[in-house]
KEMARMAR-255706 format. One line per field, with one value per residue (C-alpha): y, x negated, z negated; residue number from 1; residue in three letters; chain. Coordinates in Angstrom, 2 decimals. Layout:
REM residues N
py = [Y_...];
px = [X_...];
pz = [Z_...];
pos = [NUM_...];
code = [ALA_...];
unit = [A_...];
//
This chain:
REM residues 229
py = [-7.00_-9.61_-7.95_-9.64_-7.60_-4.42_-2.39_-3.77_-0.22_-0.51_-3.91_-3.45_-5.58_-3.98_-0.72_-1.47_-2.45_0.26_3.41_1.91_0.71_4.26_4.97_2.39_3.26_1.87_-0.51_-1.81_-2.22_-4.11_-6.39_-7.38_-8.57_-10.57_-11.76_-13.74_-13.05_-15.77_-16.80_-13.73_-11.26_-9.91_-9.14_-5.60_-5.96_-8.13_-5.16_-2.61_-4.79_-5.08_-1.19_-0.76_-2.56_0.09_2.88_5.37_3.67_2.91_4.72_1.94_-1.00_-1.39_-2.61_-5.21_-8.84_-12.08_-12.42_-9.23_-10.27_-13.86_-12.41_-10.97_-13.49_-14.60_-13.69_-17.04_-17.51_-17.70_-14.18_-12.72_-14.09_-12.36_-8.96_-9.17_-10.08_-7.29_-4.73_-6.41_-6.10_-2.33_-1.83_-3.59_-1.45_1.76_0.84_-0.59_2.67_2.24_-0.74_-1.91_0.87_3.87_7.14_8.66_12.35_13.35_12.02_12.24_9.55_7.26_7.89_7.01_3.51_2.81_4.85_2.44_-0.61_0.68_3.37_0.76_-1.68_-2.49_-3.33_-1.35_-2.35_-1.27_-1.17_-0.38_0.82_0.27_2.56_1.84_4.29_5.62_6.70_3.80_1.45_-1.71_-3.49_-3.01_-5.12_-6.08_-5.66_-6.21_-6.28_-4.98_-2.24_-0.18_-0.45_-0.11_-4.00_-4.97_-2.55_-3.08_-2.02_-5.49_-6.12_-2.95_-3.01_-6.58_-6.85_-3.46_-4.84_-8.00_-6.17_-3.65_-0.83_2.92_4.02_3.36_4.93_3.94_3.64_2.53_3.36_4.47_2.42_5.63_7.55_10.28_10.21_12.38_10.79_9.64_10.03_6.27_6.83_9.50_7.77_4.69_6.58_8.65_4.95_3.86_6.70_6.23_2.70_3.72_6.21_3.38_1.20_3.84_3.58_6.83_7.06_9.21_9.68_8.03_8.29_7.76_6.68_7.99_7.75_9.67_11.72_11.31_12.67_13.01_13.02_14.98_17.51_18.13_18.54_15.42_13.90_15.74_14.33_15.60_17.09];
px = [10.58_12.48_14.59_17.82_17.13_17.40_20.73_22.62_22.74_18.68_18.39_17.29_19.86_22.73_21.56_21.03_24.64_26.13_23.96_22.62_18.90_17.82_17.95_15.42_11.84_9.04_8.41_12.11_12.25_9.11_10.39_13.52_10.89_9.03_12.26_11.36_8.63_6.62_7.03_5.03_5.77_8.85_9.01_8.93_5.61_4.17_5.33_3.54_0.16_0.74_0.88_-2.03_-4.22_-3.28_-5.96_-3.04_-0.06_2.72_0.49_-1.62_0.56_0.37_-3.24_-2.92_-3.90_-2.98_-6.23_-5.51_-2.10_-2.79_-5.78_-2.90_-1.98_1.65_1.58_1.20_1.12_5.10_5.38_2.27_3.77_7.18_5.58_3.47_6.45_8.36_5.62_5.23_8.99_8.76_5.86_7.74_10.75_8.72_7.29_10.33_11.48_8.93_9.16_8.87_10.58_10.25_8.98_6.05_6.13_3.49_0.50_2.96_4.96_2.33_0.92_4.39_4.25_1.09_1.15_2.83_1.08_-2.65_-2.94_-3.48_-5.53_-9.01_-10.50_-10.67_-7.89_-8.30_-5.05_-4.11_-0.76_-0.09_2.07_3.88_4.24_7.28_5.69_7.22_5.62_5.02_3.30_0.99_-2.19_-4.75_-8.13_-10.30_-10.50_-13.62_-16.13_-15.45_-18.36_-19.05_-19.90_-16.82_-14.50_-15.82_-13.95_-13.20_-11.52_-9.82_-8.72_-8.08_-4.40_-3.83_-5.06_-3.13_0.08_-0.58_-0.48_-0.67_-2.24_-3.31_-3.49_-6.25_-5.28_-7.59_-7.53_-10.23_-10.13_-11.29_-8.20_-10.26_-8.95_-11.84_-13.96_-17.26_-20.04_-19.59_-15.88_-16.50_-19.34_-17.09_-14.18_-16.34_-17.34_-13.77_-12.42_-15.26_-14.15_-10.52_-11.37_-13.28_-10.17_-7.55_-6.18_-5.73_-7.00_-4.12_-5.35_-7.24_-5.41_-7.19_-4.80_-5.82_-3.94_-0.65_-2.63_-4.03_-5.93_-5.69_-8.56_-6.17_-5.18_-8.89_-9.53_-11.92_-9.80_-8.42_-5.82_-5.19_-1.65];
pz = [-33.62_-31.34_-28.87_-30.38_-33.71_-31.84_-31.83_-28.86_-27.15_-27.26_-25.49_-21.95_-20.27_-22.36_-21.72_-17.93_-17.96_-19.97_-18.85_-15.53_-14.75_-13.94_-17.69_-18.55_-19.34_-17.73_-20.47_-20.49_-16.80_-16.96_-19.90_-17.67_-15.10_-17.95_-19.13_-22.09_-24.60_-27.21_-30.56_-31.83_-29.08_-27.60_-23.76_-24.57_-26.52_-23.54_-21.07_-23.39_-23.04_-19.45_-19.03_-21.34_-18.64_-16.34_-16.85_-15.83_-16.89_-14.22_-11.72_-11.53_-11.94_-8.11_-8.10_-10.92_-9.93_-11.12_-13.13_-15.10_-16.07_-17.10_-19.40_-21.55_-24.23_-23.64_-19.73_-17.98_-14.27_-13.87_-15.41_-13.71_-10.37_-11.23_-11.85_-8.87_-6.65_-7.99_-7.28_-3.72_-2.92_-4.10_-1.57_1.17_0.58_0.49_3.92_5.71_7.30_10.01_12.22_15.80_18.07_15.83_17.21_14.95_15.22_12.74_10.71_7.69_9.23_9.63_6.19_4.92_6.66_4.51_1.53_-1.08_0.38_0.49_-2.25_-4.87_-2.98_-4.21_-0.72_2.29_4.79_8.51_10.47_14.02_14.94_18.89_20.75_23.93_27.07_25.57_22.25_20.40_17.73_19.23_16.25_13.47_13.54_10.51_11.91_8.71_4.92_3.20_3.66_6.65_8.89_12.73_12.89_10.97_13.19_16.55_19.68_20.72_17.40_17.49_21.08_21.53_20.56_22.38_25.38_25.48_24.44_27.24_24.47_25.86_22.54_19.15_15.68_13.34_9.63_6.84_3.14_0.55_-2.82_-4.71_-3.96_-2.18_1.50_2.87_5.73_5.08_7.63_8.44_8.87_11.28_13.36_13.67_14.75_17.50_18.80_18.79_20.72_23.30_23.65_24.08_26.77_28.81_28.35_29.29_25.70_23.76_20.28_18.83_15.33_12.51_9.26_5.90_2.83_-0.57_-3.91_-3.01_-0.18_3.17_5.83_9.50_12.01_14.35_11.96_11.01_14.71_14.56_17.13_20.17_22.40_26.00_26.33];
pos = [1_2_3_4_5_6_7_8_9_10_11_12_13_14_15_16_17_18_19_20_21_22_23_24_25_26_27_28_29_30_31_32_33_34_35_36_37_38_39_40_41_42_43_44_45_46_47_48_49_50_51_52_53_54_55_56_57_58_59_60_61_62_63_64_65_66_67_68_69_70_71_72_73_74_75_76_77_78_79_80_81_82_83_84_85_86_87_88_89_90_91_92_93_94_95_96_97_98_99_100_101_102_103_104_105_106_107_108_109_110_111_112_113_114_115_116_117_118_119_120_121_122_123_124_125_126_127_128_129_130_131_132_133_134_135_136_137_138_139_140_141_142_143_144_145_146_147_148_149_150_151_152_153_154_155_156_157_158_159_160_161_162_163_164_165_166_167_168_169_170_171_172_173_174_175_176_177_178_179_180_181_182_183_184_185_186_187_188_189_190_191_192_193_194_195_196_197_198_199_200_201_202_203_204_205_206_207_208_209_210_211_212_213_214_215_216_217_218_219_220_221_222_223_224_225_226_227_228_229];
code = [MET_ARG_ILE_LYS_SER_LEU_PRO_GLU_LYS_GLU_ARG_PRO_ILE_GLU_LYS_ALA_VAL_ALA_GLN_GLY_VAL_GLY_SER_LEU_THR_ASN_THR_GLU_LEU_LEU_ALA_LEU_ILE_ILE_HIS_THR_GLY_THR_ARG_GLU_ARG_SER_SER_ILE_HIS_LEU_ALA_GLU_GLU_VAL_LEU_ALA_VAL_CYS_ASP_HIS_GLY_ILE_ARG_ASP_LEU_GLY_ALA_VAL_GLU_LEU_GLU_ASP_LEU_THR_ALA_ILE_ARG_GLY_ILE_GLY_GLU_ALA_LYS_ALA_CYS_ARG_ILE_ILE_ALA_ALA_ILE_GLU_LEU_GLY_LYS_ARG_MET_ALA_THR_SER_ARG_SER_ALA_ARG_GLY_ASP_TYR_LEU_GLU_SER_ALA_GLY_ASP_VAL_ALA_CYS_MET_PHE_MET_GLU_GLU_LEU_ARG_TYR_ALA_ARG_LYS_GLU_HIS_PHE_ARG_THR_VAL_LEU_ILE_ASN_THR_LYS_GLY_GLN_VAL_MET_SER_VAL_ASP_SER_VAL_SER_VAL_GLY_GLU_LEU_SER_SER_THR_VAL_VAL_HIS_PRO_ARG_GLU_VAL_PHE_GLY_ASN_ALA_ILE_ARG_LYS_SER_ALA_ALA_ALA_VAL_ILE_LEU_VAL_HIS_ASN_HIS_PRO_SER_GLY_ASP_PRO_ASN_PRO_SER_SER_GLU_ASP_ILE_THR_THR_THR_GLU_ARG_LEU_VAL_ARG_GLY_GLY_GLU_LEU_LEU_GLY_ILE_ASP_VAL_LEU_ASP_HIS_ILE_ILE_ILE_GLY_ASP_GLY_VAL_TYR_CYS_SER_PHE_ARG_GLU_MET_HIS_LEU_ILE_THR_VAL_ALA_SER];
unit = [A_A_A_A_A_A_A_A_A_A_A_A_A_A_A_A_A_A_A_A_A_A_A_A_A_A_A_A_A_A_A_A_A_A_A_A_A_A_A_A_A_A_A_A_A_A_A_A_A_A_A_A_A_A_A_A_A_A_A_A_A_A_A_A_A_A_A_A_A_A_A_A_A_A_A_A_A_A_A_A_A_A_A_A_A_A_A_A_A_A_A_A_A_A_A_A_A_A_A_A_A_A_A_A_A_A_A_A_A_A_A_A_A_A_A_A_A_A_A_A_A_A_A_A_A_A_A_A_A_A_A_A_A_A_A_A_A_A_A_A_A_A_A_A_A_A_A_A_A_A_A_A_A_A_A_A_A_A_A_A_A_A_A_A_A_A_A_A_A_A_A_A_A_A_A_A_A_A_A_A_A_A_A_A_A_A_A_A_A_A_A_A_A_A_A_A_A_A_A_A_A_A_A_A_A_A_A_A_A_A_A_A_A_A_A_A_A_A_A_A_A_A_A_A_A_A_A_A_A];
//
């Protein structure tokens, strides 16, 4: 069924104008982004196929990649890029609340900075949040992308920018693509090594946050990192 053959009140654009975008279903929202269908399939049908690619529906949409979308008949590179751009914009909006100069009062504040960006990532991303002497965020730096190991996440990589920017402390952040944020033995060993490195440099490692799928773990809350008062 083509969209034009639907009753006017059921067409995504008309429905959004009349009732607000919040009234649209996930499929209808995605159809608006896709914009046009093909001779055989409407944008709604294409939207249904995109959501079918996600194992858990809309929840997994943030993890789709260009190749996943272009494998669907009727979704070319232009449509795929529009979908991915909309997802990326949503992630950036979700994480924009925390920026340079902010104060982080809890592990939850740190997790909020990265949750929507990293919860769907298929690879491990290791980041550092640099903190100044006033307790404000100076910057967020990317250390590595890929499997976390003590070789990849070396103290010189982690603390290089912290030294150059005269940071007083760092918070370590990385994600688990499995969705389970519980630290592995490698996570614990690597963190212990980084804490010791920070002590030698006079840079406190305040916490290590592991991002899962909507959940997180804090080494400090688990008493795996102790920071002097």
